N, CA, C and O atoms as a Tripos MOL2 file, in Angstrom:
@<TRIPOS>MOLECULE
protein
  256   255    64     0     0
PROTEIN
NO_CHARGES

@<TRIPOS>ATOM
      1 N         161.3820  -22.8680    2.3520 N.3       1 UNK1
      2 CA        161.9980  -21.9300    2.1670 C.3       1 UNK1
      3 C         161.2850  -21.5200    0.9510 C.2       1 UNK1
      4 O         160.9940  -22.2570    0.0090 O.2       1 UNK1
      5 N         160.9990  -20.0870    1.0870 N.am      2 UNK2
      6 CA        160.3430  -19.4030   -0.3170 C.3       2 UNK2
      7 C         161.3940  -19.4420   -1.5480 C.2       2 UNK2
      8 O         162.6010  -19.2160   -1.4690 O.2       2 UNK2
      9 N         160.7990  -19.7150   -2.4750 N.am      3 UNK3
     10 CA        161.5640  -19.6940   -3.6980 C.3       3 UNK3
     11 C         161.2710  -17.9320   -3.9480 C.2       3 UNK3
     12 O         160.2690  -17.2180   -3.8940 O.2       3 UNK3
     13 N         162.6940  -17.7140   -4.2340 N.am      4 UNK4
     14 CA        162.8420  -16.1860   -4.8440 C.3       4 UNK4
     15 C         162.6140  -15.7930   -6.1030 C.2       4 UNK4
     16 O         162.9030  -16.5780   -7.0060 O.2       4 UNK4
     17 N         162.1290  -14.6790   -6.3720 N.am      5 UNK5
     18 CA        161.8830  -14.6150   -7.8820 C.3       5 UNK5
     19 C         162.9870  -14.6650   -9.0690 C.2       5 UNK5
     20 O         162.7610  -15.0660  -10.2100 O.2       5 UNK5
     21 N         164.3630  -14.1270   -8.5230 N.am      6 UNK6
     22 CA        165.3600  -14.5010   -9.7930 C.3       6 UNK6
     23 C         166.7410  -14.6470   -8.8860 C.2       6 UNK6
     24 O         166.9760  -14.1180   -7.7990 O.2       6 UNK6
     25 N         167.4070  -15.3460   -9.5100 N.am      7 UNK7
     26 CA        168.8050  -15.6280   -8.9210 C.3       7 UNK7
     27 C         169.5250  -14.4390   -8.2130 C.2       7 UNK7
     28 O         169.9960  -14.6640   -7.0980 O.2       7 UNK7
     29 N         169.6110  -13.6160   -8.5710 N.am      8 UNK8
     30 CA        169.9420  -12.2920   -8.1930 C.3       8 UNK8
     31 C         169.6700  -12.1340   -6.6070 C.2       8 UNK8
     32 O         170.3760  -12.5370   -5.6830 O.2       8 UNK8
     33 N         168.6670  -11.5590   -6.5640 N.am      9 UNK9
     34 CA        167.8910  -11.7390   -5.0890 C.3       9 UNK9
     35 C         168.0420  -13.0460   -4.1660 C.2       9 UNK9
     36 O         168.1290  -12.9700   -2.9400 O.2       9 UNK9
     37 N         168.0660  -14.3130   -4.9180 N.am     10 UNK10
     38 CA        168.3340  -15.3450   -4.1110 C.3      10 UNK10
     39 C         169.7050  -15.4820   -3.2820 C.2      10 UNK10
     40 O         169.9030  -15.8850   -2.1350 O.2      10 UNK10
     41 N         170.6030  -14.9910   -4.2970 N.am     11 UNK11
     42 CA        172.0610  -15.2150   -4.0470 C.3      11 UNK11
     43 C         172.0220  -14.1450   -2.7720 C.2      11 UNK11
     44 O         172.3340  -14.5690   -1.6590 O.2      11 UNK11
     45 N         171.6160  -12.6850   -2.9540 N.am     12 UNK12
     46 CA        171.4290  -11.6880   -1.8480 C.3      12 UNK12
     47 C         171.2300  -11.6780   -0.7260 C.2      12 UNK12
     48 O         171.9030  -11.1900    0.1820 O.2      12 UNK12
     49 N         169.7750  -12.5130   -0.6930 N.am     13 UNK13
     50 CA        169.0840  -12.8950    0.4430 C.3      13 UNK13
     51 C         169.3430  -14.0950    1.1120 C.2      13 UNK13
     52 O         168.6790  -14.4210    2.0960 O.2      13 UNK13
     53 N         170.2880  -14.8090    0.6470 N.am     14 UNK14
     54 CA        170.8300  -15.8790    1.4700 C.3      14 UNK14
     55 C         172.3400  -15.8920    1.4860 C.2      14 UNK14
     56 O         173.0060  -16.8970    1.7310 O.2      14 UNK14
     57 N         172.9730  -14.3450    1.1210 N.am     15 UNK15
     58 CA        174.4860  -14.4480    1.3960 C.3      15 UNK15
     59 C         174.8670  -14.5920    2.8240 C.2      15 UNK15
     60 O         174.1700  -14.1570    3.7400 O.2      15 UNK15
     61 N         176.2200  -15.3390    3.0200 N.am     16 UNK16
     62 CA        176.3460  -15.5230    4.4200 C.3      16 UNK16
     63 C         177.7540  -15.1480    4.5370 C.2      16 UNK16
     64 O         178.4020  -15.8600    3.7700 O.2      16 UNK16
     65 N         178.3890  -14.4490    5.0800 N.am     17 UNK17
     66 CA        179.8250  -13.7150    5.0320 C.3      17 UNK17
     67 C         180.5290  -14.5560    6.0750 C.2      17 UNK17
     68 O         180.0980  -14.9140    7.1720 O.2      17 UNK17
     69 N         181.6880  -14.7970    5.5150 N.am     18 UNK18
     70 CA        182.8030  -15.6570    6.2710 C.3      18 UNK18
     71 C         183.4390  -14.5760    7.3470 C.2      18 UNK18
     72 O         184.0300  -15.0510    8.3160 O.2      18 UNK18
     73 N         183.3640  -13.4760    7.2470 N.am     19 UNK19
     74 CA        184.3260  -12.4550    8.0930 C.3      19 UNK19
     75 C         183.4300  -12.0330    9.2920 C.2      19 UNK19
     76 O         183.8010  -12.1110   10.4630 O.2      19 UNK19
     77 N         182.2340  -11.5850    8.8920 N.am     20 UNK20
     78 CA        181.4430  -10.8710   10.0020 C.3      20 UNK20
     79 C         180.3960  -12.0200   10.4800 C.2      20 UNK20
     80 O         179.8880  -12.9070    9.7940 O.2      20 UNK20
     81 N         180.2460  -11.7680   11.7070 N.am     21 UNK21
     82 CA        179.3020  -12.4160   12.4590 C.3      21 UNK21
     83 C         177.6980  -12.4280   12.0470 C.2      21 UNK21
     84 O         177.0200  -13.3830   11.6700 O.2      21 UNK21
     85 N         177.3350  -11.1040   12.2360 N.am     22 UNK22
     86 CA        175.9520  -10.4600   11.7590 C.3      22 UNK22
     87 C         175.9850  -10.1010   10.5160 C.2      22 UNK22
     88 O         176.9750   -9.8590    9.8260 O.2      22 UNK22
     89 N         174.6660  -10.0630   10.1840 N.am     23 UNK23
     90 CA        174.4160   -9.7890    8.5080 C.3      23 UNK23
     91 C         174.3960   -8.2540    8.6620 C.2      23 UNK23
     92 O         174.6950   -7.7350    7.5870 O.2      23 UNK23
     93 N         174.1250   -7.2810    9.7080 N.am     24 UNK24
     94 CA        173.9490   -5.8000    9.5640 C.3      24 UNK24
     95 C         175.5410   -5.3100    9.6280 C.2      24 UNK24
     96 O         175.7820   -4.1450    9.3110 O.2      24 UNK24
     97 N         176.7550   -6.2910   10.0820 N.am     25 UNK25
     98 CA        177.9100   -5.5350   10.0870 C.3      25 UNK25
     99 C         178.6770   -5.9400    9.0730 C.2      25 UNK25
    100 O         179.8820   -5.6990    9.1430 O.2      25 UNK25
    101 N         178.1430   -6.6390    7.9230 N.am     26 UNK26
    102 CA        179.0020   -6.8890    6.7480 C.3      26 UNK26
    103 C         178.4030   -6.0300    5.6340 C.2      26 UNK26
    104 O         177.2050   -6.0610    5.3520 O.2      26 UNK26
    105 N         179.4080   -5.1740    4.9460 N.am     27 UNK27
    106 CA        179.2260   -4.3920    3.8830 C.3      27 UNK27
    107 C         178.4960   -5.0750    2.5670 C.2      27 UNK27
    108 O         177.7990   -4.4730    1.7500 O.2      27 UNK27
    109 N         178.7820   -6.2810    2.5650 N.am     28 UNK28
    110 CA        178.5290   -7.1420    1.5080 C.3      28 UNK28
    111 C         177.0620   -7.4630    1.2410 C.2      28 UNK28
    112 O         176.4160   -7.6440    0.2080 O.2      28 UNK28
    113 N         176.7820   -7.4670    2.4820 N.am     29 UNK29
    114 CA        175.3390   -7.9380    2.5110 C.3      29 UNK29
    115 C         174.3700   -6.8530    2.6240 C.2      29 UNK29
    116 O         174.2520   -6.1190    3.6050 O.2      29 UNK29
    117 N         173.4300   -6.7870    1.1460 N.am     30 UNK30
    118 CA        172.7700   -5.8010    0.8680 C.3      30 UNK30
    119 C         171.1460   -6.0670    1.2630 C.2      30 UNK30
    120 O         170.3610   -5.2150    1.6800 O.2      30 UNK30
    121 N         170.9030   -7.3360    1.0390 N.am     31 UNK31
    122 CA        169.3530   -7.8430    1.2370 C.3      31 UNK31
    123 C         169.1420   -8.4710    2.3860 C.2      31 UNK31
    124 O         169.9460   -9.3580    2.6740 O.2      31 UNK31
    125 N         168.0550   -8.1890    3.3000 N.am     32 UNK32
    126 CA        167.7560   -9.0340    4.5040 C.3      32 UNK32
    127 C         166.3830   -9.5480    4.2270 C.2      32 UNK32
    128 O         165.4710   -8.7540    3.9950 O.2      32 UNK32
    129 N         166.1520  -11.1040    4.2420 N.am     33 UNK33
    130 CA        165.0460  -11.6080    4.1230 C.3      33 UNK33
    131 C         164.3210  -12.3020    5.3210 C.2      33 UNK33
    132 O         164.8950  -13.2740    5.8120 O.2      33 UNK33
    133 N         163.3940  -11.9980    5.7250 N.am     34 UNK34
    134 CA        162.9320  -12.4470    7.0110 C.3      34 UNK34
    135 C         161.8130  -13.5570    6.5700 C.2      34 UNK34
    136 O         160.7160  -13.3130    6.0660 O.2      34 UNK34
    137 N         162.4830  -15.1070    6.9550 N.am     35 UNK35
    138 CA        161.8610  -16.0430    6.5560 C.3      35 UNK35
    139 C         160.4880  -16.6750    7.1180 C.2      35 UNK35
    140 O         159.8180  -17.6260    6.7160 O.2      35 UNK35
    141 N         160.3050  -15.6940    8.3140 N.am     36 UNK36
    142 CA        158.8560  -15.9670    9.1080 C.3      36 UNK36
    143 C         158.0060  -15.3400    8.1110 C.2      36 UNK36
    144 O         157.1970  -15.9490    7.4120 O.2      36 UNK36
    145 N         158.2660  -13.9020    8.0780 N.am     37 UNK37
    146 CA        157.1500  -13.0930    7.4830 C.3      37 UNK37
    147 C         157.2250  -13.1190    6.1250 C.2      37 UNK37
    148 O         156.2360  -12.9000    5.4250 O.2      37 UNK37
    149 N         158.4080  -13.3900    5.6390 N.am     38 UNK38
    150 CA        158.5900  -13.7570    4.4140 C.3      38 UNK38
    151 C         158.5950  -12.1320    3.3840 C.2      38 UNK38
    152 O         158.0200  -11.9810    2.3060 O.2      38 UNK38
    153 N         159.2780  -11.2720    4.0010 N.am     39 UNK39
    154 CA        159.4900   -9.9970    3.8620 C.3      39 UNK39
    155 C         160.9670   -9.5710    3.3490 C.2      39 UNK39
    156 O         161.9570  -10.0490    3.9030 O.2      39 UNK39
    157 N         161.0720   -8.7470    2.3800 N.am     40 UNK40
    158 CA        162.5570   -8.2090    2.0780 C.3      40 UNK40
    159 C         163.0180   -7.0530    2.5040 C.2      40 UNK40
    160 O         162.1490   -6.2800    2.9070 O.2      40 UNK40
    161 N         164.4020   -6.5880    2.5530 N.am     41 UNK41
    162 CA        164.5070   -5.4660    2.8980 C.3      41 UNK41
    163 C         166.0760   -5.1640    2.5560 C.2      41 UNK41
    164 O         166.9560   -6.0240    2.5140 O.2      41 UNK41
    165 N         166.2480   -3.7430    2.3170 N.am     42 UNK42
    166 CA        167.5160   -3.2770    2.1100 C.3      42 UNK42
    167 C         168.1280   -2.6110    3.2950 C.2      42 UNK42
    168 O         167.5680   -1.6800    3.8730 O.2      42 UNK42
    169 N         169.4490   -3.1660    3.6990 N.am     43 UNK43
    170 CA        170.0300   -3.0770    4.9930 C.3      43 UNK43
    171 C         170.5700   -1.4480    4.8990 C.2      43 UNK43
    172 O         171.1270   -0.8940    3.9520 O.2      43 UNK43
    173 N         170.2970   -1.0480    5.8690 N.am     44 UNK44
    174 CA        170.9510    0.6340    6.1160 C.3      44 UNK44
    175 C         172.2670    0.4480    6.8520 C.2      44 UNK44
    176 O         172.1820    0.0640    8.0180 O.2      44 UNK44
    177 N         173.5360    0.6760    6.3100 N.am     45 UNK45
    178 CA        174.3930    0.3690    6.8250 C.3      45 UNK45
    179 C         175.1570    1.7020    7.6380 C.2      45 UNK45
    180 O         176.1750    2.3070    7.3010 O.2      45 UNK45
    181 N         174.4190    1.8780    8.6270 N.am     46 UNK46
    182 CA        175.0800    2.8660    9.8210 C.3      46 UNK46
    183 C         175.1410    2.6040   11.1160 C.2      46 UNK46
    184 O         174.9090    3.3930   12.0320 O.2      46 UNK46
    185 N         175.5680    1.0860   11.2170 N.am     47 UNK47
    186 CA        176.0780    0.8000   12.5300 C.3      47 UNK47
    187 C         174.8460    0.1740   13.2170 C.2      47 UNK47
    188 O         175.0890   -0.4900   14.2240 O.2      47 UNK47
    189 N         173.7010    0.2720   12.8670 N.am     48 UNK48
    190 CA        172.5750   -0.5030   13.5130 C.3      48 UNK48
    191 C         171.8140   -1.6040   12.9190 C.2      48 UNK48
    192 O         172.3730   -2.4110   12.1760 O.2      48 UNK48
    193 N         170.8360   -1.6640   13.1450 N.am     49 UNK49
    194 CA        170.0020   -2.8600   12.4370 C.3      49 UNK49
    195 C         168.6560   -2.7290   11.6620 C.2      49 UNK49
    196 O         167.7460   -3.5320   11.4560 O.2      49 UNK49
    197 N         168.8340   -1.5660   11.3440 N.am     50 UNK50
    198 CA        167.6510   -1.1830   10.2970 C.3      50 UNK50
    199 C         167.8100   -1.3650    8.9870 C.2      50 UNK50
    200 O         168.8990   -1.1780    8.4440 O.2      50 UNK50
    201 N         166.6540   -1.7790    8.2950 N.am     51 UNK51
    202 CA        166.2920   -2.0040    6.8810 C.3      51 UNK51
    203 C         165.1020   -1.3860    6.4930 C.2      51 UNK51
    204 O         164.1730   -1.0950    7.2470 O.2      51 UNK51
    205 N         165.1660   -1.1890    5.2440 N.am     52 UNK52
    206 CA        163.8050   -0.4170    4.5770 C.3      52 UNK52
    207 C         163.3940   -1.7770    3.5580 C.2      52 UNK52
    208 O         163.9870   -2.5320    2.7870 O.2      52 UNK52
    209 N         161.9570   -1.5700    4.0860 N.am     53 UNK53
    210 CA        161.4380   -2.7500    3.1720 C.3      53 UNK53
    211 C         160.8940   -2.6210    1.8160 C.2      53 UNK53
    212 O         160.2870   -1.6330    1.4030 O.2      53 UNK53
    213 N         161.1970   -3.8670    1.0410 N.am     54 UNK54
    214 CA        160.8300   -3.5030   -0.4410 C.3      54 UNK54
    215 C         160.0060   -4.2090   -0.7720 C.2      54 UNK54
    216 O         159.9600   -5.2790   -0.1640 O.2      54 UNK54
    217 N         159.0180   -3.9770   -1.8240 N.am     55 UNK55
    218 CA        158.0170   -4.7500   -2.5610 C.3      55 UNK55
    219 C         158.0070   -5.4030   -3.8660 C.2      55 UNK55
    220 O         157.2360   -6.2450   -4.3270 O.2      55 UNK55
    221 N         159.3130   -4.6760   -4.4940 N.am     56 UNK56
    222 CA        159.7640   -5.1140   -5.6320 C.3      56 UNK56
    223 C         161.3950   -5.5460   -5.7180 C.2      56 UNK56
    224 O         162.3470   -5.0390   -5.1250 O.2      56 UNK56
    225 N         161.3690   -6.4850   -6.5170 N.am     57 UNK57
    226 CA        162.5670   -7.1300   -6.3350 C.3      57 UNK57
    227 C         163.3810   -5.7790   -7.2920 C.2      57 UNK57
    228 O         162.6990   -5.1440   -8.0970 O.2      57 UNK57
    229 N         164.9290   -5.4410   -7.0860 N.am     58 UNK58
    230 CA        165.8290   -4.2750   -7.2140 C.3      58 UNK58
    231 C         166.3620   -4.7550   -8.7480 C.2      58 UNK58
    232 O         166.7140   -3.8970   -9.5580 O.2      58 UNK58
    233 N         166.3940   -6.3340   -9.1130 N.am     59 UNK59
    234 CA        167.0150   -6.8270  -10.0800 C.3      59 UNK59
    235 C         166.3050   -6.9810  -11.1600 C.2      59 UNK59
    236 O         166.8210   -6.4910  -12.1650 O.2      59 UNK59
    237 N         164.9770   -7.6560  -11.3430 N.am     60 UNK60
    238 CA        163.7980   -8.3080  -12.0590 C.3      60 UNK60
    239 C         162.8950   -7.1820  -12.1920 C.2      60 UNK60
    240 O         162.6220   -6.6550  -13.2710 O.2      60 UNK60
    241 N         162.4440   -6.8320  -11.0740 N.am     61 UNK61
    242 CA        161.4080   -5.8750  -10.8790 C.3      61 UNK61
    243 C         159.7070   -6.8380  -10.5950 C.2      61 UNK61
    244 O         158.5550   -6.4250  -10.7200 O.2      61 UNK61
    245 N         160.2060   -8.1470  -10.2040 N.am     62 UNK62
    246 CA        159.1300   -8.8500   -9.8220 C.3      62 UNK62
    247 C         158.7150   -8.3470   -8.3710 C.2      62 UNK62
    248 O         159.4860   -7.9580   -7.4930 O.2      62 UNK62
    249 N         157.0870   -8.4560   -8.2980 N.am     63 UNK63
    250 CA        156.3660   -8.1830   -6.9430 C.3      63 UNK63
    251 C         156.9780   -9.2760   -5.8280 C.2      63 UNK63
    252 O         156.8440  -10.4960   -5.9230 O.2      63 UNK63
    253 N         157.5010   -8.7510   -5.0230 N.am     64 UNK64
    254 CA        158.0570   -9.6240   -3.7580 C.3      64 UNK64
    255 C         156.8890  -10.2670   -3.0730 C.2      64 UNK64
    256 O         157.0680  -10.9790   -2.0850 O.2      64 UNK64
@<TRIPOS>BOND
     1     1     2 1
     2     2     3 1
     3     3     4 2
     4     3     5 am
     5     5     6 1
     6     6     7 1
     7     7     8 2
     8     7     9 am
     9     9    10 1
    10    10    11 1
    11    11    12 2
    12    11    13 am
    13    13    14 1
    14    14    15 1
    15    15    16 2
    16    15    17 am
    17    17    18 1
    18    18    19 1
    19    19    20 2
    20    19    21 am
    21    21    22 1
    22    22    23 1
    23    23    24 2
    24    23    25 am
    25    25    26 1
    26    26    27 1
    27    27    28 2
    28    27    29 am
    29    29    30 1
    30    30    31 1
    31    31    32 2
    32    31    33 am
    33    33    34 1
    34    34    35 1
    35    35    36 2
    36    35    37 am
    37    37    38 1
    38    38    39 1
    39    39    40 2
    40    39    41 am
    41    41    42 1
    42    42    43 1
    43    43    44 2
    44    43    45 am
    45    45    46 1
    46    46    47 1
    47    47    48 2
    48    47    49 am
    49    49    50 1
    50    50    51 1
    51    51    52 2
    52    51    53 am
    53    53    54 1
    54    54    55 1
    55    55    56 2
    56    55    57 am
    57    57    58 1
    58    58    59 1
    59    59    60 2
    60    59    61 am
    61    61    62 1
    62    62    63 1
    63    63    64 2
    64    63    65 am
    65    65    66 1
    66    66    67 1
    67    67    68 2
    68    67    69 am
    69    69    70 1
    70    70    71 1
    71    71    72 2
    72    71    73 am
    73    73    74 1
    74    74    75 1
    75    75    76 2
    76    75    77 am
    77    77    78 1
    78    78    79 1
    79    79    80 2
    80    79    81 am
    81    81    82 1
    82    82    83 1
    83    83    84 2
    84    83    85 am
    85    85    86 1
    86    86    87 1
    87    87    88 2
    88    87    89 am
    89    89    90 1
    90    90    91 1
    91    91    92 2
    92    91    93 am
    93    93    94 1
    94    94    95 1
    95    95    96 2
    96    95    97 am
    97    97    98 1
    98    98    99 1
    99    99   100 2
   100    99   101 am
   101   101   102 1
   102   102   103 1
   103   103   104 2
   104   103   105 am
   105   105   106 1
   106   106   107 1
   107   107   108 2
   108   107   109 am
   109   109   110 1
   110   110   111 1
   111   111   112 2
   112   111   113 am
   113   113   114 1
   114   114   115 1
   115   115   116 2
   116   115   117 am
   117   117   118 1
   118   118   119 1
   119   119   120 2
   120   119   121 am
   121   121   122 1
   122   122   123 1
   123   123   124 2
   124   123   125 am
   125   125   126 1
   126   126   127 1
   127   127   128 2
   128   127   129 am
   129   129   130 1
   130   130   131 1
   131   131   132 2
   132   131   133 am
   133   133   134 1
   134   134   135 1
   135   135   136 2
   136   135   137 am
   137   137   138 1
   138   138   139 1
   139   139   140 2
   140   139   141 am
   141   141   142 1
   142   142   143 1
   143   143   144 2
   144   143   145 am
   145   145   146 1
   146   146   147 1
   147   147   148 2
   148   147   149 am
   149   149   150 1
   150   150   151 1
   151   151   152 2
   152   151   153 am
   153   153   154 1
   154   154   155 1
   155   155   156 2
   156   155   157 am
   157   157   158 1
   158   158   159 1
   159   159   160 2
   160   159   161 am
   161   161   162 1
   162   162   163 1
   163   163   164 2
   164   163   165 am
   165   165   166 1
   166   166   167 1
   167   167   168 2
   168   167   169 am
   169   169   170 1
   170   170   171 1
   171   171   172 2
   172   171   173 am
   173   173   174 1
   174   174   175 1
   175   175   176 2
   176   175   177 am
   177   177   178 1
   178   178   179 1
   179   179   180 2
   180   179   181 am
   181   181   182 1
   182   182   183 1
   183   183   184 2
   184   183   185 am
   185   185   186 1
   186   186   187 1
   187   187   188 2
   188   187   189 am
   189   189   190 1
   190   190   191 1
   191   191   192 2
   192   191   193 am
   193   193   194 1
   194   194   195 1
   195   195   196 2
   196   195   197 am
   197   197   198 1
   198   198   199 1
   199   199   200 2
   200   199   201 am
   201   201   202 1
   202   202   203 1
   203   203   204 2
   204   203   205 am
   205   205   206 1
   206   206   207 1
   207   207   208 2
   208   207   209 am
   209   209   210 1
   210   210   211 1
   211   211   212 2
   212   211   213 am
   213   213   214 1
   214   214   215 1
   215   215   216 2
   216   215   217 am
   217   217   218 1
   218   218   219 1
   219   219   220 2
   220   219   221 am
   221   221   222 1
   222   222   223 1
   223   223   224 2
   224   223   225 am
   225   225   226 1
   226   226   227 1
   227   227   228 2
   228   227   229 am
   229   229   230 1
   230   230   231 1
   231   231   232 2
   232   231   233 am
   233   233   234 1
   234   234   235 1
   235   235   236 2
   236   235   237 am
   237   237   238 1
   238   238   239 1
   239   239   240 2
   240   239   241 am
   241   241   242 1
   242   242   243 1
   243   243   244 2
   244   243   245 am
   245   245   246 1
   246   246   247 1
   247   247   248 2
   248   247   249 am
   249   249   250 1
   250   250   251 1
   251   251   252 2
   252   251   253 am
   253   253   254 1
   254   254   255 1
   255   255   256 2
@<TRIPOS>SUBSTRUCTURE
     1 UNK1         2 RESIDUE 1 A UNK
     2 UNK2         6 RESIDUE 1 A UNK
     3 UNK3        10 RESIDUE 1 A UNK
     4 UNK4        14 RESIDUE 1 A UNK
     5 UNK5        18 RESIDUE 1 A UNK
     6 UNK6        22 RESIDUE 1 A UNK
     7 UNK7        26 RESIDUE 1 A UNK
     8 UNK8        30 RESIDUE 1 A UNK
     9 UNK9        34 RESIDUE 1 A UNK
    10 UNK10       38 RESIDUE 1 A UNK
    11 UNK11       42 RESIDUE 1 A UNK
    12 UNK12       46 RESIDUE 1 A UNK
    13 UNK13       50 RESIDUE 1 A UNK
    14 UNK14       54 RESIDUE 1 A UNK
    15 UNK15       58 RESIDUE 1 A UNK
    16 UNK16       62 RESIDUE 1 A UNK
    17 UNK17       66 RESIDUE 1 A UNK
    18 UNK18       70 RESIDUE 1 A UNK
    19 UNK19       74 RESIDUE 1 A UNK
    20 UNK20       78 RESIDUE 1 A UNK
    21 UNK21       82 RESIDUE 1 A UNK
    22 UNK22       86 RESIDUE 1 A UNK
    23 UNK23       90 RESIDUE 1 A UNK
    24 UNK24       94 RESIDUE 1 A UNK
    25 UNK25       98 RESIDUE 1 A UNK
    26 UNK26      102 RESIDUE 1 A UNK
    27 UNK27      106 RESIDUE 1 A UNK
    28 UNK28      110 RESIDUE 1 A UNK
    29 UNK29      114 RESIDUE 1 A UNK
    30 UNK30      118 RESIDUE 1 A UNK
    31 UNK31      122 RESIDUE 1 A UNK
    32 UNK32      126 RESIDUE 1 A UNK
    33 UNK33      130 RESIDUE 1 A UNK
    34 UNK34      134 RESIDUE 1 A UNK
    35 UNK35      138 RESIDUE 1 A UNK
    36 UNK36      142 RESIDUE 1 A UNK
    37 UNK37      146 RESIDUE 1 A UNK
    38 UNK38      150 RESIDUE 1 A UNK
    39 UNK39      154 RESIDUE 1 A UNK
    40 UNK40      158 RESIDUE 1 A UNK
    41 UNK41      162 RESIDUE 1 A UNK
    42 UNK42      166 RESIDUE 1 A UNK
    43 UNK43      170 RESIDUE 1 A UNK
    44 UNK44      174 RESIDUE 1 A UNK
    45 UNK45      178 RESIDUE 1 A UNK
    46 UNK46      182 RESIDUE 1 A UNK
    47 UNK47      186 RESIDUE 1 A UNK
    48 UNK48      190 RESIDUE 1 A UNK
    49 UNK49      194 RESIDUE 1 A UNK
    50 UNK50      198 RESIDUE 1 A UNK
    51 UNK51      202 RESIDUE 1 A UNK
    52 UNK52      206 RESIDUE 1 A UNK
    53 UNK53      210 RESIDUE 1 A UNK
    54 UNK54      214 RESIDUE 1 A UNK
    55 UNK55      218 RESIDUE 1 A UNK
    56 UNK56      222 RESIDUE 1 A UNK
    57 UNK57      226 RESIDUE 1 A UNK
    58 UNK58      230 RESIDUE 1 A UNK
    59 UNK59      234 RESIDUE 1 A UNK
    60 UNK60      238 RESIDUE 1 A UNK
    61 UNK61      242 RESIDUE 1 A UNK
    62 UNK62      246 RESIDUE 1 A UNK
    63 UNK63      250 RESIDUE 1 A UNK
    64 UNK64      254 RESIDUE 1 A UNK
């Protein structure tokens, strides 16, 4: 498992909802992390499964 740059992104990247089965259906899930490619993204909550890739941490500013 990749070590995240700060506790905030680690929390949001690994957040699991007890109510919603899929991450894109949960309004509390804001960061998606792809373990295979080691990519981060901001989830677009429009009913689909889209995200916007990010290169820097929104909390600490570190390069991801």
